[in-house]
C-alpha positions as CSV (number, residue, x, y, z in Angstrom):
1,X,-6.9,-8.8,-11.8
2,X,-10.0,-6.7,-11.9
3,X,-11.3,-5.8,-8.4
4,X,-8.1,-6.8,-6.6
5,X,-6.5,-4.4,-4.1
6,X,-3.2,-5.4,-5.8
7,X,-2.0,-4.4,-9.2
8,X,1.5,-6.0,-9.0
9,X,3.0,-9.2,-7.7
10,X,6.7,-9.0,-6.6
11,X,8.7,-12.2,-6.2
12,X,12.1,-11.5,-4.6
13,X,14.7,-13.6,-2.9
14,X,18.4,-14.3,-2.9
15,X,20.3,-15.8,-5.8
16,X,19.7,-19.6,-6.4
17,X,16.4,-19.5,-4.6
18,X,14.3,-20.5,-7.7
19,X,12.5,-17.1,-8.1
20,X,12.2,-17.3,-11.9
21,X,10.6,-20.7,-11.9
22,X,8.1,-19.6,-9.3
23,X,7.3,-16.4,-11.2
24,X,6.9,-18.1,-14.5
25,X,4.6,-20.8,-13.1
26,X,2.5,-18.2,-11.3
27,X,2.3,-16.2,-14.5
28,X,1.0,-19.3,-16.4
29,X,-1.7,-19.8,-13.7
30,X,-3.0,-16.2,-13.4
31,X,-2.4,-14.8,-16.9
32,X,0.7,-12.9,-15.9
33,X,3.8,-11.5,-17.6
34,X,7.2,-11.4,-15.9
35,X,9.2,-8.2,-15.6
36,X,12.8,-8.9,-14.6
37,X,14.2,-7.1,-11.6
38,X,17.8,-8.1,-12.3
39,X,20.5,-5.5,-12.9
40,X,22.6,-7.7,-15.2
41,X,20.1,-9.8,-17.2
42,X,19.4,-6.7,-19.3
43,X,22.6,-7.4,-21.2
44,X,22.5,-9.5,-24.4
45,X,24.9,-12.5,-24.6
46,X,25.7,-12.3,-20.9
47,X,23.6,-15.4,-20.2
48,X,25.4,-18.0,-18.0
49,X,27.0,-15.4,-15.8
50,X,23.7,-13.6,-15.1
51,X,21.7,-16.8,-14.7
52,X,19.2,-16.3,-17.5
53,X,17.1,-19.4,-17.1
54,X,15.3,-19.2,-20.4
55,X,13.9,-22.7,-20.0
56,X,12.1,-21.6,-16.8
57,X,9.9,-19.3,-19.0
58,X,8.4,-22.3,-20.8
59,X,5.6,-23.8,-18.6
60,X,3.5,-26.8,-19.8
61,X,4.9,-26.2,-23.2
62,X,3.7,-22.6,-23.3
63,X,6.1,-19.6,-23.4
64,X,5.5,-17.1,-20.6
65,X,6.1,-13.5,-21.7
66,X,9.0,-11.7,-20.1
67,X,10.4,-8.2,-20.2
68,X,13.6,-6.3,-19.5
69,X,15.9,-9.2,-20.4
70,X,18.4,-8.8,-23.3
71,X,17.6,-5.1,-23.9
72,X,21.1,-3.6,-23.9
73,X,24.5,-4.4,-25.4
74,X,27.4,-5.5,-23.1
75,X,29.6,-2.6,-22.1
76,X,26.7,-0.3,-21.6
77,X,26.4,1.3,-18.1
78,X,22.7,0.7,-17.3
79,X,21.4,2.4,-14.2
80,X,18.4,2.6,-11.8
81,X,17.0,5.7,-13.5
82,X,16.7,3.8,-16.8
83,X,15.4,0.7,-15.1
84,X,12.6,2.7,-13.4
85,X,11.5,4.2,-16.7
86,X,11.7,0.8,-18.5
87,X,9.8,-1.0,-15.7
88,X,6.9,1.4,-15.8
89,X,6.6,1.2,-19.5
90,X,6.4,-2.6,-19.3
91,X,4.1,-2.4,-16.3
92,X,1.6,-0.2,-18.2
93,X,1.8,-2.4,-21.3
94,X,1.1,-5.6,-19.4
95,X,-1.8,-3.9,-17.6
96,X,-3.2,-2.7,-21.0
97,X,-3.5,-6.3,-22.0
98,X,-5.4,-7.1,-18.8
99,X,-2.6,-9.3,-17.5
100,X,-0.8,-9.4,-14.2
101,X,2.6,-7.7,-14.0
102,X,5.0,-9.9,-12.0
103,X,8.2,-8.2,-10.9
104,X,10.8,-10.9,-10.3
105,X,14.4,-10.4,-9.3
106,X,17.1,-10.0,-6.6
107,X,18.4,-6.5,-7.3
108,X,16.9,-4.7,-4.2
109,X,17.8,-1.2,-5.5
110,X,15.7,-1.7,-8.7
111,X,12.8,-3.3,-6.8
112,X,12.6,-0.6,-4.2
113,X,13.0,2.2,-6.8
114,X,9.8,0.8,-8.3
115,X,7.9,0.2,-5.0
116,X,9.0,3.5,-3.4
117,X,8.6,5.4,-6.7
118,X,11.8,7.3,-6.0
119,X,12.2,10.6,-7.9
120,X,14.9,9.6,-10.3
121,X,16.5,11.5,-13.3
122,X,19.6,10.9,-15.3
123,X,22.7,11.9,-13.2
124,X,25.7,13.3,-15.1
125,X,29.2,12.3,-14.1
126,X,31.1,14.4,-11.5
127,X,34.9,14.1,-12.3
128,X,35.9,16.1,-9.2
129,X,34.0,13.8,-6.9
130,X,35.3,10.7,-8.7
131,X,38.9,11.9,-8.2
132,X,38.3,12.6,-4.5
133,X,37.1,9.0,-4.1
134,X,39.4,7.0,-6.3
135,X,42.0,6.2,-3.6
136,X,39.4,5.0,-1.0
137,X,38.9,1.3,-0.4
138,X,35.6,-0.5,-1.3
139,X,34.8,-0.7,2.4
140,X,35.3,3.1,2.8
141,X,33.1,3.7,-0.2
142,X,30.4,1.5,1.2
143,X,30.5,3.4,4.5
144,X,30.0,6.7,2.6
145,X,27.0,5.1,0.8
146,X,25.5,4.0,4.0
147,X,25.4,7.6,5.2
148,X,22.9,8.5,2.5
149,X,19.1,8.0,2.5
150,X,18.2,4.4,1.6
151,X,18.2,4.1,-2.2
152,X,21.4,2.5,-3.3
153,X,21.8,-1.2,-3.1
154,X,25.0,-2.4,-1.5
155,X,24.5,-5.7,-3.1
156,X,25.3,-4.0,-6.4
157,X,28.5,-2.4,-5.3
158,X,31.0,-5.2,-5.3
159,X,33.5,-3.2,-7.4
160,X,34.9,0.3,-6.6
161,X,33.6,1.7,-9.9
162,X,30.1,0.8,-9.1
163,X,30.3,2.1,-5.5
164,X,31.8,5.4,-6.8
165,X,28.9,5.8,-9.3
166,X,26.4,5.1,-6.6
167,X,27.9,7.8,-4.4
168,X,27.9,10.2,-7.4
169,X,24.1,9.5,-7.9
170,X,23.3,10.0,-4.2
171,X,25.3,13.2,-4.0
172,X,23.4,14.6,-7.0
173,X,20.0,13.8,-5.5
174,X,21.1,15.4,-2.2
175,X,21.9,18.7,-4.0
176,X,18.8,18.6,-6.3
177,X,15.8,18.3,-4.0
178,X,13.5,20.0,-6.6
179,X,13.3,16.8,-8.8
180,X,9.7,16.0,-9.6
181,X,8.6,12.7,-11.3
182,X,5.1,11.4,-11.9
183,X,4.8,7.6,-11.8
184,X,1.9,5.1,-11.8
185,X,0.5,3.9,-8.5
186,X,1.7,0.5,-7.5
187,X,-0.1,-1.7,-4.9
188,X,2.1,-4.8,-4.6
189,X,1.7,-8.2,-3.1
190,X,5.3,-9.0,-2.2
191,X,6.4,-12.6,-2.0
192,X,9.8,-13.5,-0.6
193,X,11.3,-16.8,-1.5
194,X,12.8,-18.3,1.7
195,X,15.6,-20.8,1.5
196,X,17.6,-22.5,4.3
197,X,21.0,-21.0,4.5
198,X,22.9,-24.3,4.2
199,X,20.7,-25.3,1.2
200,X,21.3,-21.9,-0.4
201,X,25.1,-22.3,0.0
202,X,24.9,-25.8,-1.5
203,X,22.9,-24.6,-4.4
204,X,25.1,-21.7,-5.1
205,X,28.3,-23.8,-5.2
206,X,26.6,-26.5,-7.4
207,X,25.2,-23.9,-9.7
208,X,28.6,-22.2,-10.1
209,X,30.2,-25.6,-11.0
210,X,27.4,-26.3,-13.5
211,X,27.8,-22.9,-15.2
212,X,31.5,-23.3,-15.5
213,X,31.0,-26.7,-17.1
214,X,28.4,-25.2,-19.4
215,X,30.7,-22.6,-20.9
216,X,30.9,-19.6,-18.6
217,X,34.6,-19.1,-19.4
218,X,33.9,-19.4,-23.1
219,X,31.1,-16.8,-22.8
220,X,33.4,-14.3,-21.2
221,X,36.1,-15.0,-23.8
222,X,33.6,-14.3,-26.6
223,X,32.6,-11.0,-25.0
224,X,36.3,-10.0,-24.8
225,X,36.8,-11.1,-28.4
226,X,33.9,-8.9,-29.5
227,X,35.8,-5.9,-28.1
228,X,34.1,-5.5,-24.8
229,X,36.9,-4.2,-22.5
230,X,38.1,-6.2,-19.5
231,X,37.4,-3.2,-17.3
232,X,33.8,-3.1,-18.5
233,X,33.3,-6.8,-17.7
234,X,35.0,-6.4,-14.3
235,X,32.6,-3.5,-13.7
236,X,29.7,-6.0,-13.8
237,X,31.2,-7.9,-10.9
238,X,30.9,-11.5,-9.7
239,X,31.2,-14.0,-12.5
240,X,32.4,-11.5,-15.1
241,X,34.9,-9.9,-12.7
242,X,36.6,-13.2,-11.5
243,X,36.4,-15.1,-14.8
244,X,37.9,-12.1,-16.7
245,X,40.8,-12.0,-14.1
246,X,41.3,-15.7,-14.7
247,X,41.4,-15.2,-18.5
248,X,43.9,-12.4,-18.0
249,X,46.2,-14.7,-16.0
250,X,45.7,-12.8,-12.7
251,X,44.1,-15.8,-11.0
252,X,44.5,-19.6,-11.3
253,X,41.4,-21.6,-12.0
254,X,41.3,-22.8,-8.4
255,X,41.7,-19.2,-7.1
256,X,39.0,-18.0,-9.5
257,X,36.6,-20.6,-8.4
258,X,37.2,-20.2,-4.7
259,X,37.1,-16.4,-4.7
260,X,34.0,-16.3,-7.0
261,X,32.2,-18.9,-4.9
262,X,32.8,-16.8,-1.7
263,X,31.8,-13.6,-3.4
264,X,28.4,-15.1,-4.6
265,X,27.7,-16.4,-1.0
266,X,28.5,-12.9,0.3
267,X,26.2,-11.4,-2.4
268,X,23.3,-13.6,-1.4
269,X,23.8,-12.7,2.2
270,X,23.7,-9.0,1.3
271,X,20.6,-9.5,-0.7
272,X,18.8,-11.0,2.3
273,X,20.1,-8.1,4.5
274,X,18.5,-5.7,1.9
275,X,15.1,-7.5,1.9
276,X,15.0,-7.6,5.7
277,X,15.7,-3.9,5.6
278,X,12.7,-3.4,3.3
279,X,10.6,-5.0,6.0
280,X,12.0,-2.5,8.5
281,X,11.1,0.3,6.1
282,X,7.5,-0.7,6.1
283,X,7.1,-3.3,3.3
284,X,5.1,-6.4,4.1
285,X,6.7,-9.5,2.6
286,X,4.9,-12.8,2.6
287,X,7.8,-15.4,2.9
288,X,7.2,-18.8,1.3
289,X,9.7,-21.6,1.8
290,X,11.3,-23.0,-1.3
291,X,11.1,-26.5,0.2
292,X,7.3,-26.4,-0.3
293,X,6.4,-28.0,-3.7
294,X,6.2,-25.5,-6.6
295,X,2.5,-26.2,-7.3
296,X,1.6,-25.5,-3.7
297,X,3.6,-22.2,-3.6
298,X,1.9,-21.1,-6.8
299,X,-1.5,-22.0,-5.3
300,X,-0.8,-20.1,-2.1
301,X,0.1,-16.9,-4.0
302,X,-3.0,-17.1,-6.3
303,X,-5.1,-17.6,-3.2
304,X,-3.7,-14.5,-1.6
305,X,-4.6,-12.6,-4.8
306,X,-8.1,-14.0,-4.8
307,X,-8.7,-13.2,-1.2
308,X,-7.8,-9.5,-1.9
309,X,-10.8,-9.1,-4.3
């Protein structure tokens, strides 16, 4: 890491593109530690629904260190402000050990909050604003969000509650331009995992079937039995939203599977739209095809780092 123009590797891509495996194998090769950039993997016991592939963090029999996974209890409303703080703490800890920080994830808002070093502080709730928005559709809320400066990630607003909270945060920043935040400098090598659209669709559907067979419904039932409210689980969207509705009898199994499968495909498409938007906003992303053997992808990234010294 010493002497390189980079001090951070970012591995981003849509869901089901194999980001974690690539990040962990790269970490093993270059003495790195993985910092998650996933907005839902921070929750404990929400494993299958968030795609925590713990096995991916064991490479050649060695456990690769990872950060910002399993750090909050389900039901908690984690946000981008907390993520930015938590990321930079982990970033500086990894650097202090002389290791490479590798940011890996698909939550564009979190990744860009780090790379742009947005000025973020805790944003209090705004009951009046919430009341004025509660009767609007999700589409109307997303249109309002789109009118703000680029910060909030539309991929993370697949429920009205999350969209309203996003508008609440953006409104606060617009009316508080005096916010000042000091953050460490980041000089990232950004790697995008490219996957053929048809292959991505195939993998998403196959992975959903596998997760359901592995106990996704039982995972959601356990969370409900713990006392986590159905509204809180629905707030997290995707798997937790549709499986909770199935458990509550609002959807049949077939309806749940079909609607969830479609929602995940739409989610992946929005992720790619976000990443392409990052390129338009000036970020240079080195795209590497997932069809290339894993060892070759790892070698290519390590060569890019070596050539920067």
